[in-house]
Residue frames as qw, qx, qy, qz and C-alpha x, y, z in Angstrom:
[[0.590, -0.338, -0.732, 0.042, -16.34, 1.56, -5.08],
 [0.280, -0.171, -0.484, 0.811, -15.47, 4.04, -2.30],
 [0.245, -0.100, -0.105, -0.959, -18.17, 6.40, -3.55],
 [0.650, -0.267, -0.537, -0.466, -20.86, 3.73, -3.29],
 [0.772, -0.394, -0.468, 0.174, -19.63, 2.25, -0.01],
 [0.117, 0.765, -0.215, 0.596, -18.63, 5.47, 1.70],
 [0.591, -0.652, 0.298, -0.369, -18.87, 4.05, 5.22],
 [0.995, -0.039, 0.013, 0.094, -17.02, 0.82, 4.44],
 [0.334, -0.718, 0.534, 0.296, -13.30, 0.32, 4.96],
 [0.842, 0.526, -0.088, -0.084, -11.82, -0.67, 1.61],
 [0.483, -0.610, 0.588, 0.220, -8.67, -2.79, 1.57],
 [0.802, 0.542, -0.221, -0.123, -6.62, -4.36, -1.15],
 [0.568, -0.551, 0.586, 0.173, -3.71, -6.74, -1.35],
 [0.778, 0.177, 0.534, 0.278, -1.56, -8.34, -4.01],
 [0.582, 0.593, 0.300, 0.468, 0.56, -6.77, -6.68],
 [0.106, -0.990, 0.037, -0.084, 1.58, -3.66, -4.76],
 [0.845, -0.014, -0.048, 0.532, 5.34, -3.20, -5.18],
 [0.321, 0.449, 0.005, 0.834, 5.80, 0.57, -5.44],
 [0.280, -0.459, -0.582, 0.610, 5.56, 2.53, -2.18],
 [0.057, 0.152, -0.095, -0.982, 4.77, 5.77, -4.04],
 [0.401, -0.205, -0.630, -0.632, 1.72, 4.22, -5.71],
 [0.429, -0.418, -0.773, 0.210, 0.59, 2.77, -2.39],
 [0.181, -0.362, -0.345, 0.847, 0.83, 6.14, -0.70],
 [0.188, 0.031, -0.327, -0.925, -0.98, 7.87, -3.56],
 [0.414, -0.320, -0.771, -0.364, -3.85, 5.37, -3.47],
 [0.379, -0.499, -0.658, 0.417, -4.36, 5.89, 0.27],
 [0.124, -0.315, -0.126, 0.933, -4.00, 9.68, 0.09],
 [0.253, -0.079, -0.489, -0.831, -6.53, 9.90, -2.78],
 [0.568, -0.013, 0.479, -0.669, -8.95, 7.85, -0.71],
 [0.640, 0.221, -0.598, -0.428, -9.11, 5.03, -3.24],
 [0.763, -0.174, -0.616, 0.088, -8.34, 2.53, -0.47],
 [0.489, -0.803, 0.152, -0.305, -8.03, 2.64, 3.30],
 [0.682, -0.488, 0.543, 0.046, -5.74, -0.35, 3.82],
 [0.663, 0.551, -0.487, -0.144, -3.11, -2.02, 1.65],
 [0.902, -0.344, 0.258, -0.014, -2.08, -5.51, 2.70],
 [0.300, 0.728, -0.615, -0.046, 1.56, -6.40, 2.27],
 [0.988, -0.132, 0.051, -0.054, 2.33, -10.11, 2.12],
 [0.875, 0.165, -0.029, 0.454, 5.69, -10.87, 0.56],
 [0.269, 0.711, -0.182, 0.624, 7.11, -7.35, 0.82],
 [0.526, -0.712, 0.223, -0.408, 6.48, -7.43, 4.57],
 [0.945, -0.270, 0.181, 0.019, 7.83, -10.93, 5.03],
 [0.874, 0.188, 0.150, 0.423, 10.71, -11.01, 2.56],
 [0.426, 0.474, 0.032, 0.770, 11.87, -7.40, 2.19],
 [0.396, -0.712, -0.458, 0.356, 11.75, -5.72, 5.60],
 [0.307, -0.252, 0.094, 0.913, 13.76, -2.75, 4.32],
 [0.034, -0.394, -0.578, -0.714, 10.96, -1.99, 1.86],
 [0.375, -0.722, -0.576, -0.075, 8.43, -1.64, 4.66],
 [0.460, -0.608, -0.211, 0.611, 10.62, 0.53, 6.91],
 [0.245, -0.072, 0.310, 0.916, 11.57, 2.77, 3.97],
 [0.125, -0.539, -0.626, -0.549, 7.93, 3.09, 2.89],
 [0.413, -0.752, -0.479, 0.185, 6.99, 4.19, 6.40],
 [0.377, -0.533, 0.032, 0.757, 9.72, 6.85, 6.18],
 [0.485, 0.808, 0.194, -0.274, 8.25, 7.83, 2.78],
 [0.148, -0.546, 0.664, 0.489, 11.38, 6.80, 0.92],
 [0.795, 0.425, 0.064, -0.427, 9.95, 5.80, -2.43],
 [0.038, 0.443, -0.847, -0.290, 11.16, 2.67, -4.10],
 [0.823, 0.062, -0.365, -0.431, 9.96, -0.61, -5.58],
 [0.805, -0.373, 0.442, -0.134, 10.07, -3.90, -3.73],
 [0.010, 0.524, -0.803, -0.284, 12.75, -6.32, -4.89],
 [0.484, 0.097, 0.859, -0.136, 10.16, -9.10, -5.16]]
């Protein structure tokens, strides 16, 4: 989709639990934004660790 909509910002949400996969998807340019619902609300350590690039899966 990114190839067709090269000027559009592509976001996704739901089902993302592994910070490594999230980072890879953004770095490859597959997506620009990943929305975090439950991991952000329920597992604040997951978010802070992901921002420090400490790879792990969410407990949710």
